[in-house]
N, C-alpha and C positions, 0 to 999 in steps of 0.2 A: 208830530204836530201838523195841524192842517195848514193849507196854503194861506188862509186869512191871517193866522197868527204870525206866519213868517213875513207877510207883507207889513203887518203892523210893526213888528220888530225892526225891519229894515228901515221903515219910515222914521221911527223913533231914533234909531242910530244916526241917520243922516241929519236929523234936525236937533240932535242932542236933547230931545224931549225926555225927561226922566219921570215926569209926573204920571204919564200914562203907562209906565212899565209895571205890569202886574206879574203874578206868579207864572202864568202861562208864557208871557213874553220873555220873562227872565230865563226860563228853561230853554226857550228857542235860542236865545242869545248864548247861553252856556254851550249848547250843542254846536252852534256856529263857531264859537271860539275854539272848541276842541278840534273841529274839522279843519279850520284854517291853520291851527298850530301844527297839527299832524301833517299838513301839506307844506309846512315850513314858512307860512306867511305870518311871521311873528308880529309884524307891524299892525296888521289887521286884527290879530288876536288881542294885542294890547289895547287897541282902540275899543274893541267890544268890551273887554274886561274893565277898563277904566269907566266906561259908561255904566256898567253894572254896579261898580263900587260907588259911583255917584248916586245911584238909586239906594243901595244898601251897603254901607261901609263895612258891615260885619257879615257879609255873605261868605260862608266858609269856602265854597267851591271856587268862587270868583277870586278870593284871596289866594287860594292854592294855585289856581291856574295862572294868575298874574305873576306869582312868585316863580313858577315854573318857566313862564315866558321870559322873565328878566334873567333868570339863571341861564337860560339857553341862548341869550344874546349878549353875554359878557358882563352882566350886571348882577353878579352873584350876591354881593353884599346887600344890595337893595332887595333882591329876591328873598333873602333870608328873613328880612323883617316881615314880609307878607306871609311867608310860609310859617313863621313862628306864630303869627296871629291865627292862622288857619288851624294849627295844632292846639292852640289854646281854646278855640271854639269847638273843635271836634277832636279831643285828645285820644279817642279810640280809633281814629282812622290811620291804619298802618301806611297807606299810600302817602299821606301827607308827611309822615315822619321819614319815609324813605327818600322822598324828594328834597326834604329839608337836609338830610344827610348829604345828598349829592351837591346841594348848593354850598354847604359847609366845606365840602372837599374842594370845590372850585375856588373858594376863598382861602384855601390852605388852613382852615381851622379844623384840624384833624381830630383833636380830642372831642370837640363838640359833634363832629361827624360820626364818631364811634357811638356816642351816646344816642344820637338820633336813629342810627341804623339798628342798634340793639333794641331800642323801643319798638321799632317796626317789627322785628322778628319775635319779640315777646308778645306783641299784640296779635300777630298772625304768623305762627310757627311754620306754616307751609308756604310762606311768601318767598319764592325762589330768588327773585331779583333783589330783594332786601338782603338775603344771605350773601349773594354775590357782592353787593355794595359793601357789606360789612367786611368781607374779605379784602376788597380794594382799599378800604380805609386802614385796616390793620397793616396792609402792605406798605402804605405810605408812611406808617409809623415804624416800619421795619420790624414789626412783630409778626414774623413769618410763620411761627407756629400757630398763632391765633388765626392768621389769614388762611392757612391751610385748612384748619378746622371748619371755617365758614364755607370755603369753596367745596369741601367734601360734603358738607350738609346740603349745599345747593345741588350738587350732582345727585346725591341720594334722593332728593325731592324731584328729580327729573330734568335738571338743567343739562342741555345738550350742546351748548355753545362751546366750540373748540377753544375760544379765547380763555375760558375758565380753566381748562386743562393745561393750557400753556402757562397760565399764572401759577397753577399748582406746581408745575415742574420748577418754576423759578423759586417758589417757596421751599421746595424740597432741597434744591441746591444750596440755598442760603442756611438751611439747618443741617447741612452735611449728610443728607440722606440721598446720596448720589446714585446708589443702585436703584432706588425707587424712581428717582428722577429720570434715569436712563430708560426704565420700562415705560414710563408715561410718554417720553419723547419719541421712543422707537415706535410706539403705537400711533402717535400723532403723525409721524413721518409716513406711515402707511396711508393715512387719510389725506394728508397735504404734503406730498413729497417735495414740493418746491417752495415751501414756506421758509423764508430766510430766518425768521426768529426761531422756529423749531430746529432747523439745521444748525444755527449758531449756538443755541443752548445745548443741543445734543453733542456738538463738537466740543463745547466747553467741558461737559461731563466726561467725555472720552479723554480729554487732556488730563483732567484731574485724576482719572483712573489709569493714566499712563497707557492708554490704548491709542497710540499716536497714529497708527495706520488708518483706523476708522475716523479719527479726529480730522486728519488731513482731508479725507474724502468728503466729510460733512462740511467742513469749513471752506474748502475750495469752492463748493457749490454755493454756500451762503454768500461769500464775498463776490462770486460771479453775479449773483442776483443783486446784491447791494454792498458795495465796498466803501460806503460812507460812514459806517459805524465803527468807531475806534476800538471798542472793546472786542468786537468780533474779529477785526483785522489783527488785533493783538493776540487773541487766542490762536488764530491761524499761524502767526509767526511762531508761537510756542509749540504748536503741533509739528510744524516743519522742523524746528530745532530738535524736538524729541525724536523725530524720525531720521535725524542725521543729515537733513538738507540745510546746511548752514547758510549758504549764500542766498537761497530763496527766503530763508527765515530772516536774514538781515534786511532784505528788501522790504518785507512786510513789516518788520519792526520799525524801520525808518518811516514807512507810511503811517504807522500808528502815531508816532510822535508828531507827524505833520497834521494829522486829523485832530489830535488833542494835545496841545503843547503842555498841558498841566497834568498829564497822566503819569504819575511817578513810577508805577511798576513798569511802564513801557520804556522810560529812560533807563532804569536799572537793567532791564532785560537787554535793551539795545547795547548798553555799555559792556555787558557780559559777553555778548556775541562779538562785539568789535574786538575785545581783548582776545577772545578765542581766535579771531581772524588776524591778529597782530596788527590791526589798524589803530595804532595808538593815538594818533592825532585826533581822530574823530572820537575815539573812546574817551579821551580827556574832556572833550566838549560835552559828551553825554553825561559823564560823571558830574561835571560842574553843574549842569542843568538839574540833575537829580538832587544834588546837594543844596541848590537854591530852593527847591521845592520842599525838600524833607531834610533839613540840616542836622537833625539828630539821628538819622537812619544809620544803623549798624551796617546795613548792606553797602551804603556809600563808603564807609570806612574800609570795608573789605575790598571794594573795587579800587579804591585809591591805593591800597597796599599792592594789589596785583599790578596796577599801572606802574607804580614806582619800581617794582621788581623787574617787570618786563622792559622798563626803560633803562635799567641798570643803575638806579640811583639809591637802592637800599640793599642791605645784606640779604643774601638768598635764604637765610634761615627764617625770615619773616613768614608767618603762616599765610599762605595765599591760596588756600583751597577754594574750590568753586563755590560761588554764591548761588543758593537755590531759593526759590520762592514758591509758595502754593497760593496763587492768586485765584479768587473766584470772581470772574467777570462774565456777565451775561451779555444781553443784546443792547444794553445801554438805553432802552426806551422806557417811557412812562407806562403804568399798569392799566390804567383805565382811562378811558374806555378802549386799555389795550395794553393790544397787548401792551399797551404802553403803560404803566404805572409803577412795577417793581423792578429796579435794576439790581444786578448781582454784584455786591461789593464786599461780601463777607469772606474773610480768610481766617485760617486757623493759626498760621505761624506768625512769629513776631515781625518779620519784614513786611508782611502784608498789612499788619496792624499799624505799623509806623508810617507806611506810605500813604499819606492822606491824599485822596482824590476827590475832585468835585463831582457831584451827582450830574447825571445827564440833564441837559437843558429841558425845561418844561415850557409848555405854552403858558404865557403869562396873561392871556386874554381873559381867563376866567370863564370861557365859553364851555358849557357842558351839555351833554345829551340827556335830557330829562324825559324819559318815556312816559307818555300819558297812558295809564293802564285802564282807568275807569273814571267815571265822573259821578258827582252827586254823593 
């Protein structure tokens, strides 16, 4: 647009004059809104877009952009209303459906997010970001098989983002395809050798495959980088115990319960290690805590029997064999936009199913990253 059109648009914006805003001026303002939004100046973007909607309340791109702006500033529910109107006016625009899906995700309305993302990829089968978004939503719904399919489609179409491959590995772990997950994570480790998430999840796979030596190496580096994630610290304790390093395993098991007081598998595991170490007073406390969190757990019953026998209060004939668990715990972070969105909680054995754990905390602000791909 020429300099004169830009000056006119700026003047109208300052004076809130809507009568003189013609088609040329509208396009200038749309371009300006995109530019300032991409620069992170959401306040100015919203000001421009509200001016445009005062001129034309049914301008599809202005509705789309203000919905995107609201979603990116923690007002996802309000943003959904504008984005829905944009899709009603231009139902064939895949970009609008994709960003509507993102806003639904921010509002934790995952079923609607799936439908919007599916609409985007139906309209534009080559839309890489929409396939990735669809994978993210399925991940939130714990439909890891569907999430994996969507991520694989995105990669086939040319997606090169490492975060997508990290999420794929999480999906593979959750559907018990651990050999494939290991291959993906080993390849990622070559690219990003000090990525705490990659190392944490690879260590988790090694633990599940009883490769404790490599698990200890991976997880030691992961917790060195970030020791604040309870699930990774827990897996490190498991790896150390599997490698026969009981005292270090005890230390990290204790740290796990201090990081997450409600992580039932950690209390069960800690109690087991304490019984092995004949630290009965602390074992009693750990068993009590596990029982409070999971009162119907058979693992708790077994631990109580072992405690009673070791304390000399029951007949030695009571079956007090070792209690084992096959817990699938990953990095404990959200998946999108990262790696944070799918956490690994799926287990195959009864003890893991009984031990109810709380999901990793999520940002409650509703702020999301809605990428502007194109306009008009």
